[in-house]
N, C-alpha and C positions, 0 to 999 in steps of 0.2 A: 564421435557421434553427436555430442552436444553442439559442436561447431557447425556441423551440417544442419542441425535443427535451427540454429540461430540464423544461418545463411538463408535457409528457406523462408524464415519469417521476414527477413529483410527483403528478399525477393518479392514476397507477397505485398509487403508495404510499398515497394517501389511501383509495383503494378497498380496499386490503388492510387498512388500519388500521380502517376502518369494519367490514369483514367480520370482523376479529379474527383468525380462524384458519381455515385450510383443512385439512380432514382427509380423507385418502384411505385406503381399505382396500387393502392389498397382500398378496402371498403370504406363507405361513409364519406367519400369525397376526399379522404386524406391521401397524401402522397408521402413516401418515405425517402429521405435523403440519407445516404450512408457514406461516411468518410473514414478512412483508416490511414494511419501513418506510424512509423517507428519513432517514438519520442520517449524521453526519460528512461531509456533502457528497456522499453517494452512496446508491445503492439497496442496502440491506442485505437479504439473504435467508437465512433459516435453515430447514433441513429436518431434522426430528427423526423417527427411526423407533423405535417401541417397541410392545410388545403392549398397554400401558396408555395409552390415548389421553389421559386426564386428566393422567397423569404427564408425558407428552410435551408437552402444551399448557402446563402450569405451568412446565416447564423452559425451553421456548422463550421464554415471556414474561419469565422471570427473566434470560435471556440478553440480550434486547432492553433490559431495564431497565438492565443493566450497561453497555451501549453508550451509552445516554442519559446515564448518570452520567459516563462518560469524556468524552463530547462536551461536557458542561457544564463540565468542568474545562479542556479543552485547545483548544476551538474558538477560532480567531482571529476568528470572526464574532459571538461572544457577548460583549457588553460586560462582563459580570461574571465571565467565565471567569478561571481562574488565569493562563493564558497572557497574556491581555490586561492583567491587573494587573501582571504582570512587565514587560510592554512599557511600560505607562504610567509605571512607576517606574524605567525605565532611566536609569542615571547618577545616581540619587537615593538609593535605598535597596533592600535585599534584601526579598523578599516571601516570607512563609510559605506553603508549598504542601502539598498532600496527598502521601501516599506514592506515589500513582499518577503524578502529574505529575513528582515527583522521579525516579522510575524511568525515565520516558521521556526526560527531559532528560539523565540520566546515560548512558543507552544511546546517545542521540544524540551526546554528547560522545565516547563510546568509539569510535563509527564515524567521527567527525571525525578522531580520532587515527589510526585504522587506515587511513583513506583519505588521510591527509596533507592534509585540508582539502577534499577533493572533495565529501564529504557534510557539509553544514554546516547546523545547525538555526537559524542566525542569518540565513538568506536572506530573512527577512520583508520588508526594504526592497526587495529585488529582485523578489520575488513581487508585492508591492503595486504596484510601478512598472510591470511588464509587464501585470498584470491578466488573465493568461491564464485562461480559464474563467469570466470575468465578462462582462457585456454590453458592456464598453468596453475591450477589449485594445488595446495600442498598442506600437509600436516606440519605446523611449525614446531621447532624445538622448544624445550622448556625455557631456556634463557631468552629466546626471541619473544615468547609469550609474556614473560616477566617484564621485559623492556616495554612492550606494547601496552601492557596493563598499567604501567606506571604513568603512561601518557593519556589514560582514559579516565576522565572524571568530569562530569557535566558541571560540577561546582567551580571549575576553573575557567568557565566561560563568563565573560562580562558583557552585558548589553547596556549601552548608554542610550536610553530612550530619547532624551532631549537632542542629542547630537546624531542619533541614528547610526551608532557605531557598534561593532562587535569585535571583541578582543579575546584571543586565547592566551592564557597567562604564561604557558611554557613552550619552549622550542620543541618542535616535533609533534605537537598536538595536531589533530586533524578532525575537522567537522565532517560528518557524513549524515546527510539529511535524507538518505534513501528510505528510512523507516517512517517518514512523515510527509515528504514533499509531494508524493503522488496524491495523497489525500487532499492536500491543500489545492493542488491543481484541479482535481475533480470538482471541488466546491466552487472554484473560480470558473470552471467551464459551465457549471449550472448557472452561476450568476450572469455569465455572458449570454447564455441562451435565453434565460428568462428576460433579460434586458432587451432582447430582440423580439419579445412577444411569444416565444415558444412555450407551449403548455404540455407537450408530450414528447419525451426524449429519454434515451437510455445511453449512458456513458460508461465505457469500460476501459480503465487504464490498467491493463495487465492484471486483472483480478480485483481492482478497486471499482466496484460497480455502483453507480449512482443513477437514480431515476428522477425524472421531472414529471410530476403528476401521476395519473394512472395511464394505462395504455390508451391508444386512440379509440378503442371500443369501450372504454370505461372500466375494464377489468384490471385487477392487479397485475403487475409484472411477475412472471415466474422465473426465479433465478436458481440455477442448479448449483449445488455444493458438491465438489469432487470427492470421490472415495479415496482416502489416502493410500489405500492398498492397491488401487488401480486408477490413478488420476487421469490417465489418457483414455481410459475405456469406460469408466462407470460414473454415474451420478449417485451420490449417497442419499441425497434428498433435495426437495424443492422448498424454497422460501418465497412466499408471496408478499410483495411489498408495493406500496404506493407512496411516491414522493419521499423516498428514503434511500439509504445507502447500505451496501453490504461489502465488508472488507474481510478477506481471509488471509491468515498466515499459517503456513504448514511446513512440515519437515520434508515434504515431497516436492516442493516448488523449485528450489535451486539447491543442488547438492553434488557431491562427488563421492566415489568409493575408493578406499585404500585398504588393502589387505583384508577384504571382506567386510569392512566397516563403513557405514554411511556417515558422512559429515555434511550437515545442512547449514544454511546461511544465517539462521537466527542465533546470533552469538550472545552468550552470557557475559556481560562486562565485568563480572566478578571473577569468573574462572578463566575467561578467554576462549573457552570451548563452546561449540554449539550446545544449546540448551538440551539437557537430558532429563527426561521424566516420562510420565504416562501420557502426555498430550501429543497427538499427531497433528491436529489442526484446530484453529480457532476462527470462528466467523462472528464478527460484530455487526449488529443491526442497529442503526441509529439514524439521526438526521444529518449529521456532519461527517463527511468522509475524512476530513482533517483529523477529528478526534478518533474515528474508527481505525484509522491507519496506525496510530500510536497504540491504541488499546489492544488491537489484535496481537501485536508483538508482546506487549506487557503481560497480557493474560496467558499467552503461550508460555512465557518464562516463569510466571508465578505458579502455574499448575492449576489443577481443577479447583481445589478447595479455596485457596487464597485468591485465585483469579475470579471465581464466581462471587466470592465475598465482595470484591471490588466492584464488579458489575452490578450486584444487587444494591449497592450504595450510590450508584450513579443514576440520576434521573434521565429517563428517555433512552437508556442504553440496554440492549439485550445481547445475549451471546449463545452460541452453539459450539460446544467443545467436543471434539472427537478424540477418544482415548485409544491406547494401544491394545486394549482388551475388547474393542468393538462396542464401546458404549458411546451414545450420543447424549451428552448432558445439556439440558436446556435451562436457561434462566427462567425465572418465574413469570415474566411478562410476554413470553413468546406466543402463548395462546394457541390459536389454530393456524398461525402463519406458516408452520413447518410441517412437511409431509415426508416421512421416511420412505425411501425407494428400495433399500436393501434389507431383506428379511433377516440376514445374518448379523445385523446390528441391533442393539437394544437401546430404547429411549429411556432416559432417566431425567426426572425433573429435579431442580435444585430443592433440597430439603426433603425429598422423598427417600425412603429407606430402600 
């Protein structure tokens, strides 16, 4: 069933690619250019609003080209990517990388330290072992997990800033930048669009949503957060943002079921298993999608109390955490940005009893 869904998504992307660009006339003299493509393992959608349709079209195409470039550097599925070269040379020699890859690796290591290892960019062996999101996911055996865990430790990644090199210290280690690269790409798309003079746009990289400015009519963008219990059918709530990003990690995004048990893709690098706790989903609201991508995973694995403690100590970062007992926990700075849509959920503010 999942294979059919992925095939449908690819078909839709191909249709968009063939069509090139969809342009719609809207109010106030603005025109909308919308482009979609399957990149970085997800459906990328970019909507640009401008009075000059040629300018909007050119800017959107440059944005997609930038994502293709980043995917070519960091995809674990492309044989000649820099990430794969790093992995192939694990335990043997450092690999010269681009400034893009170096930035993402360094940011991943920063969040490894911040989370005390819960966010770990060396989870490649675990990701490969579970195969979640592929056609053949499986529950690994204990010895398999033990072997993979022995190769998972962000502290065994060396970055030589002067030479621009990355080195994995032990044979068999594998970088996996899937928990942070899309966030970097989203920020780079924003930079590309702003560089072309675009003031109103919305970018969606498979759930990493980033907005440029306000909407073309001056109002905030309304971004829906999915209901973990019915992600395909219902919206749990709406977040109103201007010139900001929203990134969500949830146990309902990519998973498989075995013997009546669900196994999701957010793996705990200490246990080797998907994170288990009261959290169903975490949405981070901030200015940088790069940071939000890593933080959504980190807070999910930390749990409500420790996760919100981290958020409350980070400037300019807010969070919405959905729990398995239908609570929506809001960080202290959310204010009136969020509106609950489902009456069977209860809103709780950090610090409130």
